[in-house]
Structure formats: structure tokens, C-alpha cells
C-alpha positions as CSV (number, residue, x, y, z in Angstrom):
1,X,16.8,31.0,-148.9
2,X,13.9,31.6,-150.4
3,X,13.8,27.8,-151.4
4,X,14.0,26.9,-147.4
5,X,11.8,29.6,-146.8
6,X,9.2,28.8,-149.0
7,X,9.0,24.7,-147.6
8,X,9.3,26.8,-143.6
9,X,6.2,28.7,-145.0
10,X,4.5,25.8,-146.1
11,X,5.0,23.5,-143.2
12,X,4.1,26.4,-140.7
13,X,1.0,26.1,-142.4
14,X,0.2,22.2,-142.1
15,X,1.1,23.7,-139.0
16,X,-1.0,25.4,-137.9
17,X,-4.0,23.4,-140.6
18,X,-3.6,20.5,-138.6
19,X,-3.8,22.1,-134.7
20,X,-7.2,24.1,-135.8
21,X,-8.7,20.7,-137.2
22,X,-8.0,19.2,-133.7
23,X,-8.5,22.1,-131.6
24,X,-12.6,22.1,-133.7
25,X,-12.4,17.6,-133.5
26,X,-11.8,17.7,-129.6
27,X,-14.1,20.9,-128.5
28,X,-16.5,18.8,-130.1
29,X,-16.4,14.7,-129.0
30,X,-15.7,16.9,-125.4
31,X,-19.1,16.2,-123.1
32,X,-22.3,19.4,-123.2
33,X,-22.2,22.2,-124.6
34,X,-21.6,25.9,-124.8
35,X,-24.8,26.9,-123.5
36,X,-25.1,23.8,-121.2
37,X,-26.4,25.1,-117.8
38,X,-26.7,24.1,-114.0
39,X,-30.9,25.6,-115.0
40,X,-31.1,24.1,-118.9
41,X,-33.2,26.1,-121.2
42,X,-36.1,26.2,-122.3
43,X,-35.8,24.0,-125.7
44,X,-36.6,26.9,-128.0
45,X,-34.8,29.5,-126.8
46,X,-31.5,26.5,-127.2
47,X,-32.9,26.0,-130.8
48,X,-31.8,30.1,-131.3
49,X,-29.1,30.3,-129.6
50,X,-27.7,27.6,-131.1
51,X,-29.4,28.8,-134.7
52,X,-27.6,32.3,-134.4
53,X,-24.1,30.6,-133.7
54,X,-24.5,27.7,-136.2
55,X,-24.5,25.0,-134.0
56,X,-27.1,23.7,-135.5
57,X,-25.1,23.2,-138.7
58,X,-23.7,19.7,-139.6
59,X,-20.1,19.3,-138.1
60,X,-18.5,19.5,-142.1
61,X,-20.1,22.4,-142.7
62,X,-19.1,24.6,-139.3
63,X,-15.8,23.0,-140.0
64,X,-15.8,24.6,-143.1
65,X,-17.5,27.9,-142.0
66,X,-14.2,28.2,-139.2
67,X,-11.5,27.5,-142.2
68,X,-13.1,30.1,-144.2
69,X,-13.7,32.8,-140.6
70,X,-9.2,32.3,-139.6
71,X,-8.7,32.6,-143.9
72,X,-10.8,36.0,-144.1
73,X,-8.7,36.5,-140.4
74,X,-12.7,36.9,-138.2
75,X,-12.2,33.9,-135.9
76,X,-15.8,34.5,-134.6
77,X,-17.6,35.8,-132.2
78,X,-17.1,35.2,-127.4
79,X,-20.3,32.9,-127.3
80,X,-19.1,34.7,-123.3
81,X,-18.8,38.7,-124.5
82,X,-21.5,39.1,-126.8
83,X,-20.3,43.4,-127.6
84,X,-16.7,41.6,-128.4
85,X,-15.8,39.0,-131.4
86,X,-12.3,36.5,-130.7
87,X,-10.2,39.4,-132.5
88,X,-11.5,42.1,-130.9
89,X,-10.1,39.8,-127.4
90,X,-7.2,39.3,-129.3
91,X,-6.1,42.9,-130.7
92,X,-6.8,44.2,-127.2
93,X,-5.0,41.2,-124.6
94,X,-2.7,40.5,-126.1
95,X,0.0,43.0,-126.4
96,X,-0.6,43.0,-122.3
97,X,0.9,39.1,-122.6
98,X,4.1,39.6,-125.3
99,X,5.2,42.6,-122.6
100,X,4.9,40.4,-119.9
101,X,6.5,38.1,-122.2
102,X,9.3,40.2,-122.7
103,X,10.4,41.8,-120.1
104,X,10.4,38.0,-118.0
105,X,12.8,36.8,-121.6
106,X,15.2,39.4,-120.7
107,X,15.2,38.7,-117.2
108,X,16.1,34.7,-118.0
109,X,18.5,35.7,-119.8
110,X,20.3,38.1,-118.1
111,X,19.9,35.7,-115.2
112,X,20.5,32.6,-116.6
113,X,24.2,33.7,-119.0
114,X,26.1,35.1,-115.7
115,X,24.6,31.9,-114.0
116,X,25.4,29.4,-116.2
117,X,29.2,30.8,-117.8
118,X,29.6,31.2,-113.3
119,X,29.0,27.9,-112.6
120,X,30.6,26.1,-115.4
121,X,33.9,28.1,-115.2
122,X,34.5,27.9,-111.0
123,X,33.4,24.1,-111.5
124,X,32.2,22.2,-107.9
125,X,33.1,25.6,-106.2
126,X,30.4,26.6,-103.8
127,X,29.5,29.1,-106.0
128,X,29.0,26.6,-108.8
129,X,27.1,24.3,-105.6
130,X,24.9,26.6,-105.1
131,X,23.3,28.3,-109.0
132,X,22.2,24.9,-108.9
133,X,20.4,24.7,-105.8
134,X,19.6,28.2,-107.1
135,X,18.4,26.2,-110.6
136,X,16.7,22.9,-109.2
137,X,14.7,26.0,-106.3
138,X,13.8,27.8,-109.8
139,X,12.0,25.0,-111.9
140,X,10.4,23.1,-108.8
141,X,8.7,26.3,-106.8
142,X,5.4,26.2,-108.7
143,X,4.3,29.6,-110.4
144,X,1.8,30.2,-108.2
145,X,3.8,29.1,-104.5
146,X,6.4,31.6,-106.2
147,X,4.4,34.7,-107.1
148,X,2.9,33.7,-103.8
149,X,6.0,34.6,-102.0
150,X,7.0,37.2,-103.8
151,X,3.9,39.9,-103.0
152,X,4.3,38.4,-99.5
153,X,7.0,40.3,-99.0
154,X,7.8,43.0,-101.0
155,X,4.2,44.0,-101.5
156,X,3.0,43.3,-98.5
157,X,6.0,42.8,-95.3
158,X,8.0,45.8,-97.7
159,X,6.2,47.1,-99.2
160,X,8.2,48.3,-101.8
161,X,6.3,46.9,-104.8
162,X,2.5,46.5,-105.6
163,X,0.8,43.4,-106.4
164,X,-2.1,43.5,-109.2
165,X,-1.8,46.3,-110.6
166,X,-0.1,46.9,-113.7
167,X,0.1,50.8,-115.4
168,X,4.4,51.1,-114.5
169,X,7.4,49.6,-115.0
170,X,7.5,48.7,-111.0
171,X,4.6,46.9,-111.2
172,X,5.8,44.4,-114.1
173,X,8.8,43.6,-111.8
174,X,7.3,40.4,-109.2
175,X,4.9,38.7,-112.9
176,X,8.1,39.0,-114.9
177,X,10.6,37.1,-111.9
178,X,7.3,34.9,-111.1
179,X,6.9,34.6,-114.6
180,X,10.9,34.3,-115.8
181,X,12.3,32.2,-113.0
182,X,11.5,28.9,-113.7
183,X,13.2,29.6,-117.8
184,X,16.1,31.4,-116.2
185,X,17.0,28.6,-114.0
186,X,16.9,26.4,-116.8
187,X,18.2,27.7,-119.3
188,X,21.1,27.7,-116.7
189,X,21.2,25.5,-115.7
190,X,21.8,23.3,-119.8
191,X,23.5,25.8,-120.5
192,X,26.3,24.7,-117.4
193,X,26.0,21.2,-118.6
194,X,27.2,22.9,-122.3
195,X,28.8,25.3,-121.5
196,X,31.4,22.2,-119.5
197,X,31.3,19.3,-121.8
198,X,32.3,22.6,-124.3
199,X,35.4,23.4,-121.9
200,X,37.1,19.9,-122.5
201,X,37.0,19.8,-126.0
202,X,39.8,19.5,-128.3
203,X,39.7,23.8,-129.9
204,X,38.8,25.1,-126.0
205,X,42.8,24.0,-125.7
206,X,44.0,24.7,-128.6
207,X,43.1,28.0,-128.0
208,X,44.9,29.0,-124.7
209,X,47.8,27.1,-126.1
210,X,48.1,30.0,-128.7
211,X,47.7,32.3,-125.8
212,X,44.5,33.5,-125.6
213,X,43.4,35.1,-122.7
214,X,40.4,33.9,-120.6
215,X,38.0,36.2,-121.4
216,X,38.8,35.4,-124.9
217,X,38.0,31.7,-124.3
218,X,34.9,31.5,-122.7
219,X,32.7,34.3,-124.3
220,X,34.3,33.1,-128.0
221,X,34.8,29.7,-128.2
222,X,33.1,27.8,-125.9
223,X,30.1,30.4,-125.2
224,X,29.9,30.1,-129.3
225,X,29.8,26.3,-128.9
226,X,27.7,25.5,-126.4
227,X,24.4,28.0,-127.6
228,X,22.6,25.4,-130.3
229,X,21.0,23.2,-127.6
230,X,20.0,26.9,-126.0
231,X,18.9,28.3,-128.3
232,X,16.9,24.5,-129.4
233,X,14.9,25.3,-125.9
234,X,14.7,29.2,-125.9
235,X,12.5,29.4,-129.4
236,X,9.0,27.5,-127.6
237,X,10.2,29.4,-123.9
238,X,9.8,32.4,-126.3
239,X,7.2,31.4,-127.7
240,X,5.1,30.7,-124.2
241,X,6.1,33.6,-122.8
242,X,5.2,35.8,-124.5
243,X,1.9,34.3,-124.6
244,X,2.2,35.3,-120.7
245,X,1.4,32.2,-118.0
246,X,-2.6,32.2,-117.1
247,X,-1.7,31.0,-113.6
248,X,0.7,34.6,-113.0
249,X,-1.7,36.6,-114.8
250,X,-4.4,35.1,-112.8
251,X,-2.3,36.2,-109.1
252,X,-0.7,39.1,-110.0
253,X,-4.5,40.3,-112.2
254,X,-3.0,40.8,-114.3
255,X,-5.1,41.7,-117.9
256,X,-3.8,39.5,-120.7
257,X,-4.9,36.8,-122.3
258,X,-4.6,34.5,-119.5
259,X,-8.0,36.0,-117.9
260,X,-10.0,35.3,-121.1
261,X,-9.1,32.3,-121.7
262,X,-9.2,30.0,-118.3
263,X,-13.4,32.0,-118.9
264,X,-13.3,30.6,-121.7
265,X,-12.3,26.9,-121.3
266,X,-15.0,26.6,-118.4
267,X,-17.6,28.6,-120.9
268,X,-17.1,26.5,-123.5
269,X,-16.8,29.1,-125.9
270,X,-15.4,27.8,-128.6
271,X,-14.1,30.3,-131.2
272,X,-12.6,32.3,-128.0
273,X,-10.7,28.7,-126.7
274,X,-9.8,28.1,-131.1
275,X,-8.6,31.8,-131.2
276,X,-5.6,31.3,-128.9
277,X,-5.3,28.0,-129.4
278,X,-3.9,29.6,-133.0
279,X,-2.0,32.7,-131.8
280,X,0.2,30.2,-129.3
281,X,0.8,27.9,-132.7
282,X,1.7,30.8,-134.9
283,X,4.1,32.8,-131.9
284,X,5.6,29.2,-131.6
285,X,6.0,29.0,-135.5
286,X,7.7,32.3,-135.2
287,X,10.5,31.1,-133.2
288,X,11.0,27.6,-134.3
289,X,11.7,29.7,-137.7
290,X,13.7,32.9,-135.8
291,X,16.0,29.5,-134.2
292,X,17.0,28.0,-136.9
293,X,17.9,31.1,-138.9
294,X,20.5,31.4,-135.4
295,X,21.8,28.4,-135.6
296,X,24.2,29.3,-139.3
297,X,24.9,31.7,-137.2
298,X,26.0,30.9,-133.9
299,X,27.6,27.9,-136.2
300,X,29.1,28.2,-139.3
301,X,29.1,24.7,-140.1
302,X,24.9,24.0,-139.4
303,X,22.7,24.9,-143.1
304,X,19.6,25.6,-143.0
305,X,19.2,25.8,-146.4
């Protein structure tokens, strides 16, 4: 077990280093600079600004300074938000995005599992056809379209919920449903197909031949053996949801990382772009690690170490 943990730690650190390096290189290769404006700054002003942020140094020295900052948990200053550092911005906004992601993930799991179980058990029935139609719509409809429809229906027409606020559990419903709809639809479709395949396997027929109740056959045998493909996508899906959706946060005016990342891209705020990218990568690595640990629990035939 120790060898497995050490191996995954080293792999995770390598992934973070590669992502940090590629992000640094690609930002420098992109045309333009962080302080380019339609109205150009005087050369002496631009030179002073670049010297302040060490942009006048050779790229090799900038890269070494960047890696050294990461090792010391210093992601540097923001070029746009002069009174705040990147670490401070992420510390303030990540909890909001993570909370939205957790609620959206819970919604996706609560909706997808019962829908997949009913669709697989009542295959070719109206329940199955309705589930497939709902899954197709959930995957196809973009976030900004679904969010606008939910705001129009539940906030403007019915007046049941509020949009554009983030101060109560009720105000989390619309953005969480918007963000979790596509993952719920995808997980339901994937789990349905794996359940249908599992229900036709010999071990299920053997369990039924032994006289086990249908509920035990469905949950204990078929469902458990259908979870491995689902876990494979749940890992990166969890990381994506925990960092929030830039579109959903923008539509519902949620004070998460999304709005800062969008402004960082438009303003060429190098440190903020690289900082948010590293946070997403770290969450992705951690989620995949947890998924690997869950494999052995779901299917004892799988050994991760």
C-alpha cells in the first residue's frame, strides 16, 4: 500500500509540473502581453510595470521564479487585482465554487442512479424510453440555455426561487440543477447500459436461480458490478464540478472562481490563469486517486497495489 501511495504521489507531482510548465510556455507564446491596451502605454511606464512583475527578465529566470513560488505556496500577485494575490483570490472563491460543485454532484448522483436502475430493470418500457429522452436532452442542452430557462420559469414566471443571489440554500437550487443536469444525464445513460449488460451475465442468472430476491440481485450483484465504468468518469467529473462552471457562475452571478478566471483570460493575467489551472489539476489528480481506491472496494478482483 505504501508503494502504491508513493507511486501515485510521484505521478501526481509530475502531472502538476507538466501542466505548470505547459501553461507557462503557452501563455508566453500567445501573441500580445498582459499590459497591452488599445491605447499604448508610454514606453517608460510599460518598462517600469514589466520590471515590477519581473517580465523583463529572461524566460528561463521567469520560469525558475514561477516554480520556486509554487514550491513555497506563493502563486504570485494578480496583474488586474492589485490589492490581492492569486492565493488570496483562490482561497476566497474556491469554497464557493466547491460548494456549488458538491451540491451539483449530489443532485447528479441522486437523479442518475434511480433513473438508471428503473430504465435498466424496465428495459424497452415507457420508463426506459422517457429516461433515454431525458438523458439526451440533459446532455444536449448547453448550460447557459438551461440556466436561462430555469431562471425564466422558476424565478420570473412562478416566483418560487431567486436568481442572482448566493445567500441561502434555496438560492443554490437553480445553479446546482443547471450545473448537475448534464452529469446526471451522462451518468444515467452510462449506468443504464452497464446495468443492462450486467443483468444478462451468468452470475445474475445464478443468483436468481438460487432464489434471491430481485432487489438483492439488482443492488448487490448487478449494480455493484456495473460501478467500475461509472467510477472512471466520476473522478474527473467531480474535479470539474468542484471547481465550478464558469458559465453557470456567470449566468447566476455566483462569486466563485469562474468570474475571476474569465477576467484573467481576457486581461492576460498570467499568475491568476496559472493558479486556477493548477488548482483544477490538483483536484483532478486527487479525484482520480480516490477513484482508484474505490475500484478495489467495488470489485475485489481489482488490485490497485
